[in-house]
C-alpha positions as CSV (number, residue, x, y, z in Angstrom):
1,X,14.2,-1.6,-29.8
2,X,16.5,1.4,-29.4
3,X,18.9,1.8,-26.4
4,X,17.2,4.4,-24.3
5,X,20.5,5.5,-22.8
6,X,20.9,7.9,-25.7
7,X,24.1,9.8,-25.9
8,X,22.4,13.2,-25.9
9,X,20.7,12.5,-22.6
10,X,21.7,14.5,-19.5
11,X,23.2,11.4,-18.0
12,X,25.7,11.2,-20.8
13,X,26.6,14.9,-20.5
14,X,27.4,14.3,-16.8
15,X,30.1,11.7,-16.4
16,X,29.3,11.0,-12.7
17,X,25.6,10.5,-13.5
18,X,26.5,8.4,-16.5
19,X,28.5,6.0,-14.3
20,X,25.8,5.6,-11.7
21,X,22.8,5.8,-14.0
22,X,21.7,2.2,-13.6
23,X,21.9,2.4,-9.8
24,X,20.0,5.6,-9.7
25,X,17.3,4.2,-11.9
26,X,17.0,1.1,-9.7
27,X,16.7,3.1,-6.5
28,X,14.3,5.5,-8.2
29,X,11.9,2.6,-9.1
30,X,11.9,1.4,-5.4
31,X,11.2,5.0,-4.2
32,X,8.4,5.6,-6.6
33,X,6.7,2.4,-5.4
34,X,7.2,3.6,-1.8
35,X,5.8,7.0,-2.5
36,X,2.7,5.4,-4.0
37,X,2.1,3.1,-1.2
38,X,-0.3,3.7,1.7
39,X,0.2,5.7,3.8
40,X,2.5,8.0,1.8
41,X,-0.3,8.1,-0.8
42,X,1.3,9.8,-3.8
43,X,-0.5,7.0,-5.6
44,X,0.0,8.1,-9.2
45,X,3.7,7.4,-9.0
46,X,2.9,3.7,-9.3
47,X,1.9,4.2,-12.9
48,X,5.5,5.0,-13.8
49,X,7.4,3.1,-11.1
50,X,8.5,0.2,-13.3
51,X,9.6,2.3,-16.2
52,X,13.1,2.8,-14.8
53,X,13.5,-1.0,-14.5
54,X,12.4,-1.4,-18.1
55,X,15.0,1.2,-19.1
56,X,17.7,-0.9,-17.2
57,X,16.6,-4.0,-19.2
58,X,17.4,-2.1,-22.4
59,X,20.9,-1.5,-21.4
60,X,22.1,-5.0,-22.2
61,X,23.7,-5.9,-18.8
62,X,24.8,-9.4,-17.9
63,X,22.3,-11.6,-16.2
64,X,24.0,-11.2,-12.8
65,X,24.2,-7.4,-13.0
66,X,20.6,-7.2,-14.2
67,X,19.5,-9.3,-11.3
68,X,21.5,-7.1,-8.9
69,X,19.9,-3.9,-10.1
70,X,16.4,-5.4,-10.0
71,X,17.0,-6.8,-6.5
72,X,18.2,-3.3,-5.4
73,X,14.9,-1.8,-6.6
74,X,12.8,-4.5,-4.9
75,X,14.9,-4.3,-1.7
76,X,14.4,-0.5,-1.7
77,X,10.7,-0.9,-2.0
78,X,10.4,-3.6,0.7
79,X,12.6,-1.7,3.2
80,X,11.0,1.7,2.8
81,X,7.4,0.2,3.0
82,X,7.7,-2.6,5.5
83,X,10.7,-1.6,7.7
84,X,8.3,-1.6,10.7
85,X,8.2,-5.4,10.9
86,X,11.6,-5.1,12.7
87,X,9.7,-3.7,15.8
88,X,8.0,-7.1,16.1
89,X,10.7,-9.6,15.1
90,X,14.2,-9.1,13.7
91,X,14.3,-12.5,12.0
92,X,10.8,-12.1,10.6
93,X,11.8,-8.7,9.2
94,X,14.9,-10.1,7.5
95,X,12.9,-13.0,6.0
96,X,10.1,-10.7,4.7
97,X,12.5,-8.0,3.3
98,X,15.5,-10.0,2.0
99,X,13.7,-13.1,0.7
100,X,10.7,-11.2,-0.6
101,X,13.0,-9.0,-2.7
102,X,14.5,-12.1,-4.2
103,X,11.1,-13.5,-5.1
104,X,10.0,-10.3,-6.6
105,X,13.0,-10.3,-8.9
106,X,12.2,-13.6,-10.5
107,X,9.4,-12.3,-12.8
108,X,11.9,-9.7,-14.1
109,X,14.4,-12.4,-14.9
110,X,11.8,-14.3,-16.8
111,X,10.9,-11.1,-18.6
112,X,14.5,-10.4,-19.6
113,X,14.8,-14.0,-20.9
114,X,11.7,-13.7,-23.0
115,X,12.4,-10.2,-24.3
116,X,15.8,-11.2,-25.6
117,X,14.5,-14.3,-27.5
118,X,11.1,-13.1,-28.8
119,X,9.5,-9.9,-30.1
120,X,8.6,-6.9,-28.1
121,X,4.9,-8.0,-27.8
122,X,5.8,-11.4,-26.3
123,X,8.5,-9.8,-24.1
124,X,6.4,-7.2,-22.4
125,X,3.4,-9.4,-22.2
126,X,5.5,-11.9,-20.3
127,X,6.4,-9.3,-17.7
128,X,2.7,-8.7,-16.9
129,X,1.9,-12.5,-17.0
130,X,4.9,-13.5,-14.9
131,X,4.3,-10.8,-12.3
132,X,0.6,-11.7,-11.9
133,X,1.5,-15.4,-11.6
134,X,4.1,-14.6,-9.0
135,X,1.5,-12.6,-6.9
136,X,-1.1,-15.4,-7.2
137,X,1.4,-18.0,-6.0
138,X,2.5,-15.7,-3.2
139,X,-1.1,-15.3,-2.1
140,X,-1.2,-19.0,-1.3
141,X,0.3,-20.7,1.8
142,X,3.5,-22.2,0.6
143,X,5.6,-21.4,3.7
144,X,7.1,-18.0,2.6
145,X,3.9,-16.3,1.6
146,X,4.2,-12.5,2.3
147,X,1.8,-10.7,-0.1
148,X,1.7,-7.4,1.9
149,X,3.1,-5.7,-1.2
150,X,0.7,-7.2,-3.8
151,X,0.5,-4.3,-6.3
152,X,-3.3,-4.2,-6.2
153,X,-3.2,-3.4,-2.4
154,X,-1.8,0.0,-3.3
155,X,-5.3,1.4,-3.9
156,X,-6.6,0.6,-0.4
157,X,-6.5,4.3,0.3
158,X,-8.2,5.2,-3.0
159,X,-11.2,2.9,-2.8
160,X,-13.2,5.3,-5.1
161,X,-10.8,4.3,-7.9
162,X,-11.4,0.5,-7.6
163,X,-15.0,-0.3,-7.0
164,X,-14.6,-2.9,-9.8
165,X,-12.6,-5.1,-7.3
166,X,-15.9,-6.9,-6.7
167,X,-15.2,-8.5,-10.1
168,X,-11.4,-8.8,-10.2
169,X,-10.0,-8.6,-6.7
170,X,-6.5,-7.1,-6.2
171,X,-5.2,-8.8,-9.3
172,X,-7.2,-6.3,-11.4
173,X,-5.3,-3.5,-9.7
174,X,-2.0,-5.2,-10.4
175,X,-2.9,-5.7,-14.0
176,X,-3.9,-2.0,-14.3
177,X,-0.6,-0.9,-12.9
178,X,1.6,-3.2,-15.0
179,X,-0.3,-2.4,-18.3
180,X,0.0,1.3,-17.9
181,X,3.7,1.1,-17.0
182,X,4.4,-1.0,-20.2
183,X,2.3,1.3,-22.4
184,X,3.9,4.5,-21.1
185,X,7.4,3.0,-21.4
186,X,6.6,2.2,-25.0
187,X,5.8,5.8,-25.6
188,X,9.1,7.0,-24.0
189,X,11.1,4.9,-26.4
190,X,9.2,6.1,-29.4
191,X,10.7,9.1,-31.2
192,X,8.4,12.2,-31.6
193,X,8.3,11.6,-35.4
194,X,7.2,8.0,-35.0
195,X,4.7,8.9,-32.3
196,X,3.0,11.3,-34.7
197,X,2.5,8.4,-37.1
198,X,1.6,6.0,-34.3
199,X,-0.7,8.4,-32.4
200,X,-2.8,5.4,-31.4
201,X,-0.2,4.4,-28.9
202,X,-0.9,7.5,-26.9
203,X,-4.6,7.0,-27.2
204,X,-4.3,3.4,-25.9
205,X,-2.1,4.4,-22.9
206,X,-4.4,7.2,-21.9
207,X,-7.5,4.9,-22.2
208,X,-5.8,2.2,-20.1
209,X,-5.1,4.8,-17.4
210,X,-8.5,6.5,-17.4
211,X,-11.0,3.8,-18.2
212,X,-10.8,2.0,-14.7
213,X,-11.7,5.4,-13.1
214,X,-14.7,5.7,-15.3
215,X,-15.9,2.2,-14.6
216,X,-15.5,2.7,-10.8
217,X,-17.6,5.9,-11.0
218,X,-20.3,4.0,-13.0
219,X,-20.4,1.2,-10.5
220,X,-20.6,3.7,-7.6
221,X,-23.6,5.4,-9.2
222,X,-25.5,2.2,-10.1
223,X,-25.0,-0.1,-7.1
224,X,-27.8,-0.5,-4.5
225,X,-27.8,1.9,-1.6
226,X,-26.6,0.3,1.6
227,X,-29.6,1.6,3.5
228,X,-32.0,-0.4,1.2
229,X,-30.4,-3.7,2.1
230,X,-31.9,-6.1,4.6
231,X,-31.1,-4.6,8.0
232,X,-30.7,-5.9,11.5
233,X,-32.6,-4.2,14.4
234,X,-29.8,-5.3,16.7
235,X,-26.4,-3.6,17.1
236,X,-22.8,-4.8,17.2
237,X,-20.2,-3.5,19.7
238,X,-16.5,-3.6,18.9
239,X,-13.9,-3.2,21.7
240,X,-10.4,-1.8,21.4
241,X,-8.8,-2.5,24.9
242,X,-5.4,-1.0,24.2
243,X,-3.4,-3.6,26.1
244,X,0.4,-3.6,25.6
245,X,1.1,-6.8,23.7
246,X,4.3,-7.4,25.7
247,X,2.4,-7.0,29.0
248,X,-0.1,-9.5,27.7
249,X,2.6,-12.2,27.8
250,X,3.3,-11.6,31.5
251,X,2.0,-14.1,34.1
252,X,-0.7,-12.7,36.4
253,X,-2.0,-10.0,34.2
254,X,-4.9,-11.9,32.6
255,X,-7.4,-11.1,35.3
256,X,-6.7,-7.3,35.0
257,X,-6.9,-7.5,31.2
258,X,-10.2,-9.4,31.3
259,X,-11.7,-6.9,33.6
260,X,-10.7,-4.1,31.3
261,X,-12.4,-5.9,28.3
262,X,-15.6,-6.4,30.4
263,X,-15.6,-2.8,31.6
264,X,-15.3,-1.4,28.1
265,X,-18.0,-3.7,26.8
266,X,-20.4,-2.7,29.6
267,X,-19.9,0.9,28.7
268,X,-21.3,0.4,25.1
269,X,-23.7,-2.5,25.1
270,X,-27.4,-2.0,25.4
271,X,-30.6,-4.0,25.2
272,X,-30.3,-4.3,21.4
273,X,-26.7,-5.5,21.4
274,X,-26.5,-9.0,20.1
275,X,-22.8,-9.3,19.0
276,X,-19.7,-8.2,20.8
277,X,-16.2,-8.4,19.2
278,X,-12.9,-8.6,21.1
279,X,-9.5,-8.6,19.4
280,X,-6.9,-11.3,18.7
281,X,-5.8,-13.3,21.7
282,X,-8.0,-11.2,24.0
283,X,-8.2,-14.4,26.0
284,X,-4.6,-15.3,26.6
285,X,-2.9,-17.3,29.3
286,X,0.8,-18.5,29.3
287,X,-0.6,-22.0,29.6
288,X,-3.3,-21.6,27.1
289,X,-7.0,-22.5,27.4
290,X,-8.4,-26.0,27.0
291,X,-11.2,-25.6,24.5
292,X,-13.0,-28.6,26.0
293,X,-13.1,-27.0,29.5
294,X,-13.6,-23.3,29.2
295,X,-16.7,-23.2,31.5
296,X,-14.7,-25.1,34.1
297,X,-11.8,-22.7,34.0
298,X,-11.7,-20.6,37.2
299,X,-10.1,-17.6,35.5
300,X,-13.0,-17.3,33.0
301,X,-15.7,-17.1,35.7
302,X,-15.9,-13.2,35.4
303,X,-16.4,-13.7,31.6
304,X,-19.3,-16.1,32.0
305,X,-20.8,-13.9,34.8
306,X,-20.7,-11.0,32.4
307,X,-22.4,-13.1,29.6
308,X,-25.1,-14.3,32.0
309,X,-25.9,-10.6,32.8
310,X,-26.4,-10.1,29.0
311,X,-28.0,-13.3,27.7
312,X,-28.7,-11.8,24.3
313,X,-25.0,-11.1,23.6
314,X,-22.9,-13.4,21.5
315,X,-19.1,-12.8,22.0
316,X,-16.7,-13.3,19.2
317,X,-13.1,-13.1,20.5
318,X,-9.6,-14.2,19.9
319,X,-8.1,-16.9,22.1
320,X,-4.9,-18.8,22.5
321,X,-6.1,-22.3,23.1
322,X,-5.3,-26.0,22.8
323,X,-7.0,-29.4,22.4
324,X,-5.9,-32.8,23.7
325,X,-6.3,-36.0,21.7
326,X,-5.8,-39.7,22.4
327,X,-4.1,-40.1,19.0
328,X,-2.0,-38.1,16.5
329,X,-4.8,-36.4,14.5
330,X,-2.6,-34.2,12.3
331,X,1.0,-33.3,11.4
332,X,0.6,-30.4,13.9
333,X,-0.2,-32.6,16.9
334,X,2.6,-33.0,19.5
335,X,3.1,-35.8,22.0
336,X,2.5,-35.1,25.6
337,X,5.6,-36.4,27.5
338,X,5.0,-39.5,29.6
339,X,1.6,-40.2,28.1
340,X,0.0,-41.6,24.9
341,X,-1.9,-38.4,24.3
342,X,-1.2,-35.5,21.9
343,X,-2.1,-31.9,21.8
344,X,-2.5,-29.1,19.2
345,X,-2.1,-25.3,20.0
346,X,-4.1,-22.7,18.2
347,X,-4.1,-19.0,17.6
348,X,-7.9,-19.1,17.4
349,X,-11.2,-17.5,17.8
350,X,-14.5,-18.6,19.4
351,X,-18.1,-17.7,19.7
352,X,-19.5,-17.8,23.2
353,X,-22.7,-16.9,25.0
354,X,-23.9,-17.5,28.5
355,X,-24.2,-21.3,27.8
356,X,-20.5,-21.5,26.8
357,X,-18.4,-21.7,23.6
358,X,-20.3,-23.1,20.6
359,X,-18.1,-22.4,17.6
360,X,-14.4,-22.3,17.0
361,X,-12.0,-21.1,14.2
362,X,-8.3,-21.7,14.2
363,X,-6.0,-19.4,12.2
364,X,-4.8,-21.0,9.0
365,X,-2.6,-18.4,7.2
366,X,0.3,-18.2,9.6
367,X,3.0,-15.4,9.5
368,X,6.3,-16.8,8.0
369,X,9.2,-16.5,10.5
370,X,6.8,-15.5,13.3
371,X,4.3,-18.3,13.5
372,X,5.5,-20.8,10.9
373,X,8.4,-21.9,8.8
374,X,8.4,-23.8,5.5
375,X,9.6,-27.4,5.8
376,X,12.9,-26.7,4.0
377,X,13.8,-24.1,6.7
378,X,12.8,-26.1,9.8
379,X,16.5,-26.6,10.7
380,X,16.6,-22.9,11.4
381,X,13.8,-23.2,14.0
382,X,15.9,-22.7,17.1
383,X,17.4,-19.5,15.6
384,X,13.9,-18.2,14.7
385,X,12.6,-19.0,18.2
386,X,15.5,-17.2,19.8
387,X,14.5,-14.0,18.0
388,X,10.8,-14.2,18.7
389,X,9.6,-16.5,15.9
390,X,8.5,-20.1,15.9
391,X,9.3,-23.2,14.0
392,X,5.6,-24.1,13.5
393,X,3.9,-24.2,17.0
394,X,0.4,-23.5,15.8
395,X,-2.0,-26.0,14.2
396,X,-4.1,-24.8,11.2
397,X,-7.7,-25.2,10.1
398,X,-8.0,-26.3,6.6
399,X,-11.8,-25.7,6.0
400,X,-13.2,-22.2,5.3
401,X,-16.2,-22.7,7.6
402,X,-18.1,-19.5,8.6
403,X,-19.1,-19.0,12.3
404,X,-22.9,-18.8,12.8
405,X,-24.1,-16.7,15.6
406,X,-27.4,-17.4,17.3
407,X,-28.9,-14.1,16.0
408,X,-28.5,-14.1,12.2
409,X,-24.9,-13.0,11.8
410,X,-22.7,-15.4,9.9
411,X,-19.0,-14.4,10.5
412,X,-16.1,-14.8,8.1
413,X,-13.3,-14.8,10.7
414,X,-9.9,-13.2,9.9
415,X,-7.2,-13.4,12.5
416,X,-4.6,-10.6,11.9
417,X,-2.5,-11.4,8.8
418,X,-5.3,-13.5,7.2
419,X,-7.2,-10.3,6.2
420,X,-4.7,-9.5,3.4
421,X,-5.7,-12.7,1.5
422,X,-8.5,-11.8,-0.8
423,X,-9.4,-15.1,-2.5
424,X,-8.8,-17.0,0.8
425,X,-11.4,-14.8,2.6
426,X,-13.8,-15.0,-0.3
427,X,-14.3,-18.7,0.3
428,X,-16.0,-17.9,3.6
429,X,-18.5,-15.7,1.8
430,X,-19.0,-18.4,-0.9
431,X,-19.9,-20.7,2.1
432,X,-22.5,-18.3,3.4
433,X,-20.8,-15.7,5.6
434,X,-22.6,-12.3,5.6
435,X,-19.9,-10.2,7.3
436,X,-16.2,-10.1,8.0
437,X,-14.7,-9.8,11.4
438,X,-11.0,-8.9,11.6
439,X,-9.5,-9.4,15.0
440,X,-5.9,-8.4,15.3
441,X,-3.1,-7.2,17.6
442,X,-1.0,-4.7,15.6
443,X,0.7,-3.4,18.7
444,X,3.8,-5.4,18.0
445,X,4.7,-3.0,15.3
446,X,4.4,0.2,17.4
447,X,2.9,3.4,16.0
448,X,4.2,2.9,12.5
449,X,2.7,2.6,9.0
450,X,2.1,-1.1,9.6
451,X,-1.2,-0.9,11.6
452,X,-2.5,1.8,9.2
453,X,-1.8,-0.3,6.1
454,X,-3.4,-3.3,7.7
455,X,-6.6,-1.4,8.4
456,X,-6.7,-0.1,4.8
457,X,-6.4,-3.5,3.3
458,X,-9.6,-4.5,5.1
459,X,-11.4,-2.0,2.8
460,X,-10.4,-4.1,-0.2
461,X,-12.0,-7.2,1.4
462,X,-15.2,-5.2,1.9
463,X,-15.4,-4.2,-1.8
464,X,-14.4,-7.6,-3.1
465,X,-17.3,-9.2,-1.1
466,X,-19.6,-6.3,-0.7
467,X,-19.9,-7.2,2.9
468,X,-19.5,-5.1,6.1
469,X,-16.3,-5.5,8.0
470,X,-15.9,-5.3,11.8
471,X,-12.4,-4.6,12.9
472,X,-11.3,-5.1,16.5
473,X,-7.7,-4.2,16.9
474,X,-6.1,-4.4,20.3
475,X,-4.2,-1.0,20.0
476,X,-5.9,0.4,16.9
477,X,-7.3,1.0,14.4
478,X,-10.8,-0.5,15.3
479,X,-13.7,0.5,13.1
480,X,-16.6,-0.5,10.9
481,X,-16.2,-0.6,7.1
482,X,-19.2,-0.6,4.8
483,X,-19.4,-2.6,1.5
484,X,-18.1,0.3,-0.5
485,X,-14.9,0.5,1.5
486,X,-15.7,3.5,3.7
487,X,-14.4,3.3,7.2
488,X,-16.6,4.5,10.1
489,X,-15.9,5.3,13.7
490,X,-12.1,4.8,13.3
491,X,-10.4,4.6,16.7
492,X,-6.9,6.1,16.8
493,X,-3.7,4.3,17.9
494,X,-3.2,3.5,21.6
495,X,-6.7,4.5,22.7
496,X,-9.2,2.6,24.8
497,X,-12.5,2.5,23.0
498,X,-15.8,0.6,22.5
499,X,-17.8,1.5,19.4
500,X,-21.3,0.5,18.4
501,X,-23.3,0.3,15.2
502,X,-26.4,-1.2,13.6
503,X,-24.8,-3.3,10.8
504,X,-27.0,-4.5,7.9
505,X,-26.8,-8.1,6.7
506,X,-26.0,-8.5,3.0
507,X,-26.4,-11.9,1.4
508,X,-25.3,-10.9,-2.1
509,X,-22.5,-12.8,-3.7
510,X,-20.2,-10.9,-6.0
511,X,-18.6,-12.2,-9.1
512,X,-15.3,-12.4,-7.2
513,X,-16.8,-14.4,-4.4
514,X,-18.5,-16.8,-6.9
515,X,-15.5,-17.3,-9.2
516,X,-12.4,-16.2,-7.3
517,X,-9.3,-14.6,-8.9
518,X,-10.0,-15.2,-12.5
519,X,-7.3,-12.9,-13.8
520,X,-4.5,-14.6,-12.0
521,X,-5.7,-18.0,-13.0
522,X,-5.7,-16.9,-16.7
523,X,-2.2,-15.5,-16.1
524,X,-0.9,-18.8,-14.8
525,X,-2.2,-20.6,-17.9
526,X,-0.4,-18.0,-20.1
527,X,2.7,-18.2,-18.0
528,X,2.8,-22.0,-18.5
529,X,2.3,-21.5,-22.3
530,X,5.1,-18.9,-22.4
531,X,7.5,-21.3,-20.6
532,X,6.6,-24.1,-22.9
533,X,7.2,-21.9,-25.9
534,X,10.6,-20.9,-24.6
535,X,11.5,-24.5,-24.0
536,X,10.3,-25.5,-27.5
537,X,12.4,-22.8,-29.2
538,X,15.4,-23.8,-27.1
539,X,15.1,-27.4,-28.2
540,X,14.6,-26.5,-31.8
541,X,17.8,-24.3,-31.8
542,X,19.8,-27.1,-30.2
543,X,18.7,-29.5,-33.0
544,X,19.8,-27.0,-35.6
């Protein structure tokens, strides 16, 4: 393959640019990814964002220098897109940005290795395969999971482009981006004379770029109308209380915050309201709430008085809670000093009505550096806790069990960060959930792109499952999202609100819900085959 740093290029005519060409290409790649990302939304730049990095690979740098240039691109992308994490936790931001940039560089190192030892087809196929495999592993809870920048998430603000996510999930979007980048790069390194003879390359690249748009349009025109689906006569109310998350932590403020939640709920519910949704940790006390004794808790008396006034209403709300056990029931259980008992603490959610709490869910996908640490970093626990993180204080729920209300709604619960995990959430729908309720507190990040990106990602879950999404965010953006990914009644940042809507129940199961992330699983098999091939060739060469 020719060296694309051709001596007639502008870079070589300008000695200064020639010297810094690799650095400029690296930063350019990171900036193109940033420009494409929600909420900057110059989405088309993602289809050329990796071309500068493939140009760098052609320059025959040492392994260390190549890694440094790739890392710079990934770091630029991470910093410009997720800098807002710093507003919540300094150590969490460092972990997300610095470590994630390293992890994103690994597929590129694998690509470099394969491209030097095999032909062009194997080399560039390996880039696609290794990146998809990395994203799939990153979407599973291995202690440092931070899939905010999964490539397929980029189309969250362009849902009319990706209606086919009901078959592929976000891995389909990642594959689309990678494939177009590789095909367009192949055209850039083909001379005009050769391109005339190999005109099919241009046809293939254009087809790869345009065909997904056509498929999305076809799906949009052929899918059932939402109004024709089985509908509920009852309505759902979603509350956005706009409580400062730092005030929430102060002792003595719970009563005032609970009264605000009740007041906003009363302003919207009517005789047809059967489900009410409050945000993450809406029920919060510095000492937590004992799940076995909620009705006996004096501070919750106003809540149960409210529910008795509205006996048809089921409340789905976030809560920080705990349970006490007479034995160590899990690795998360901690001993109670001076007793033989143990306890677990949860960032959880509950379903309540006037009779009390009748269903619980405990957050499982915990935020690295903020809510959990991998075992090999537990020795850093005291440092993380000093800067607002935790060494693993919350217990997790392993089962994907939907929460059944007493009025026909079956909720797939997502507490904050969990809503960015597509295949994880799909298991709730496979188990019978007919809607998704995202409860979150995005106020830690301030009025930054973070809370906007988080809301947009919920649209992807709606398309993947073809289910309605209810989103209750403490400080915004609360809304309803239909199965096509269209947000309704969006409430702006830092605003008190209570919104109401009749939400149809949809029992369909999409291909993605039934079969999960097929593309990534195939990529993992191919990645294993490529690594075995590389190992086999290395052994054969040693024998020779």
